[in-house]
SERO-287156 format. One line per 4 residues: number of its first residue (from 0); their letters; for each residue x, y, z of C-alpha. Coordinates in nm, 2 decimals. Layout:
NUM	a	X:Y:Z ~ ...;
***
This chain:
0	midd	1.26:8.02:4.12 ~ 1.49:8.23:4.17 ~ 1.89:8.13:4.02 ~ 2.13:8.18:4.25;
4	rdhg	2.33:8.27:3.92 ~ 2.19:8.52:3.80 ~ 2.33:8.79:3.96 ~ 2.40:8.92:3.56;
8	nrvk	2.01:9.05:3.57 ~ 2.01:9.20:3.94 ~ 2.26:9.40:3.81 ~ 2.07:9.51:3.50;
12	aarr	1.78:9.59:3.73 ~ 2.00:9.78:4.01 ~ 2.18:9.98:3.76 ~ 2.03:10.29:3.71;
16	hiva	1.91:10.32:4.09 ~ 2.22:10.25:4.24 ~ 2.36:10.51:4.00 ~ 2.07:10.81:4.11;
20	lthk	2.10:10.74:4.46 ~ 2.53:10.80:4.46 ~ 2.44:11.13:4.27 ~ 2.13:11.20:4.45;
24	vlwp	2.36:11.16:4.85 ~ 2.71:11.19:4.66 ~ 2.85:10.89:4.84 ~ 2.90:10.48:4.63;
28	valv	2.69:10.23:4.62 ~ 2.78:9.90:4.59 ~ 2.56:9.56:4.50 ~ 2.72:9.31:4.71;
32	thvg	2.66:8.93:4.65 ~ 2.79:8.64:4.97 ~ 3.01:8.32:4.78 ~ 3.11:8.11:5.06;
36	hktm	3.26:8.26:5.35 ~ 3.32:8.62:5.18 ~ 3.10:8.88:4.93 ~ 3.13:9.00:4.61;
40	vrda	3.07:9.31:4.42 ~ 2.84:9.26:4.17 ~ 2.86:9.61:4.03 ~ 2.96:9.98:4.22;
44	thtl	2.95:10.34:4.19 ~ 3.28:10.42:4.33 ~ 3.38:10.56:4.01 ~ 3.04:10.91:3.94;
48	tslt	3.17:10.98:4.28 ~ 3.44:11.21:4.41 ~ 3.40:11.05:4.73 ~ 3.58:10.78:4.77;
52	scny	3.90:10.66:4.89 ~ 3.95:10.39:4.61 ~ 3.77:10.21:4.30 ~ 3.57:9.86:4.45;
56	epgy	3.58:9.68:4.06 ~ 3.31:9.39:4.00 ~ 3.47:9.09:4.12 ~ 3.62:9.26:4.54;
60	tmpl	3.61:9.00:4.75 ~ 3.57:9.11:5.08 ~ 3.54:8.89:5.42 ~ 3.19:8.81:5.59;
64	leca	3.29:8.90:5.89 ~ 3.44:9.25:5.84 ~ 3.18:9.47:5.59 ~ 2.84:9.56:5.68;
68	sgha	2.74:9.36:5.36 ~ 2.83:9.02:5.48 ~ 2.72:9.13:5.85 ~ 2.38:9.20:5.72;
72	dlah	2.42:8.85:5.53 ~ 2.47:8.67:5.79 ~ 2.19:8.88:6.08 ~ 1.94:8.76:5.79;
76	mpdq	2.06:8.35:5.76 ~ 1.88:8.11:5.92 ~ 2.02:8.06:6.27 ~ 2.20:7.73:6.14;
80	arld	2.30:7.83:5.84 ~ 2.47:8.07:6.06 ~ 2.64:7.94:6.31 ~ 2.77:7.67:6.03;
84	mrag	2.92:7.96:5.88 ~ 3.06:8.14:6.14 ~ 3.25:7.77:6.25 ~ 3.32:7.78:5.89;
88	ieaf	3.51:8.10:5.92 ~ 3.67:8.02:6.21 ~ 3.86:7.69:6.03 ~ 4.03:7.84:5.74;
92	errs	4.03:8.15:5.86 ~ 4.23:8.42:6.08 ~ 3.96:8.47:6.40 ~ 3.85:8.81:6.32;
96	pmhg	3.73:9.07:6.59 ~ 3.37:9.08:6.46 ~ 3.39:8.68:6.56 ~ 3.23:8.75:6.84;
100	mfes	2.94:8.98:6.73 ~ 2.73:8.62:6.63 ~ 2.74:8.42:6.92 ~ 2.45:8.59:7.05;
104	drpv	2.09:8.63:6.95 ~ 2.09:8.94:7.09 ~ 2.27:9.14:6.76 ~ 2.14:8.94:6.49;
108	qrmr	1.78:8.97:6.70 ~ 1.99:9.38:6.64 ~ 1.97:9.37:6.31 ~ 1.69:9.18:6.22;
112	ddgy	1.51:9.46:6.39 ~ 1.62:9.78:6.19 ~ 1.65:9.64:5.89 ~ 2.01:9.82:5.76;
116	vtch	2.34:9.73:5.91 ~ 2.66:9.98:5.98 ~ 3.01:9.87:5.99 ~ 3.21:10.17:6.14;
120	rnph	3.61:10.17:6.10 ~ 3.59:9.90:5.81 ~ 3.90:9.68:5.87 ~ 3.90:9.53:5.53;
124	tpfp	3.97:9.79:5.25 ~ 4.29:9.92:5.10 ~ 4.27:10.16:5.41 ~ 4.17:10.02:5.63;
128	gkts	3.93:10.20:5.92 ~ 3.90:10.50:5.70 ~ 3.59:10.38:5.56 ~ 3.25:10.33:5.73;
132	siav	2.97:10.14:5.54 ~ 2.58:10.06:5.60 ~ 2.45:9.75:5.43 ~ 2.09:9.70:5.35;
136	life	1.91:9.36:5.23 ~ 1.75:9.29:4.86 ~ 1.53:9.06:4.82 ~ 1.40:8.83:4.61;
140	cgrv	1.08:8.59:4.66 ~ 1.17:8.67:4.97 ~ 1.52:8.54:4.98 ~ 1.82:8.74:4.99;
144	vgtl	2.03:8.78:4.74 ~ 2.21:9.04:4.80 ~ 2.25:9.40:4.96 ~ 2.29:9.75:4.84;
148	tlaf	2.58:9.92:5.06 ~ 2.65:10.28:5.11 ~ 3.08:10.32:5.20 ~ 3.12:10.62:5.39;
152	fasa	3.47:10.84:5.47 ~ 3.45:10.77:5.93 ~ 3.56:11.07:5.92 ~ 3.20:11.24:5.76;
156	m	2.90:11.08:5.96;
***
């Protein structure tokens, strides 16, 4: 059985891998989970590289609609859960320019088929628009339990 609160063991299991990936590609990597209508950093390697604009500490949150990890989570939710989440986000948050992306099945299916999600010029950061990101899902027993997200300067790619 999967315990959704078992983030400590996931962080422990992922840590050496995200550190190794950061050393290999030089860009920071974060282990991120979905919490309500936001995503939350559980662990990150921003302090291990100079290719970062700030340090995202565990507990840092971002709106689900405005980051690659949130897009990956939304795209892989069952259809009704995704529609319910969108309705909740729209009711309680300002209307995001990304909201329309999840109204159609086409972009959702593309994200599912690709196996990764990108977000160009992330709007919800201390330096809006300066970074972009790519996220892949982490599965445990066939269920999505988080994402690995690599952030990079938008001007670098």
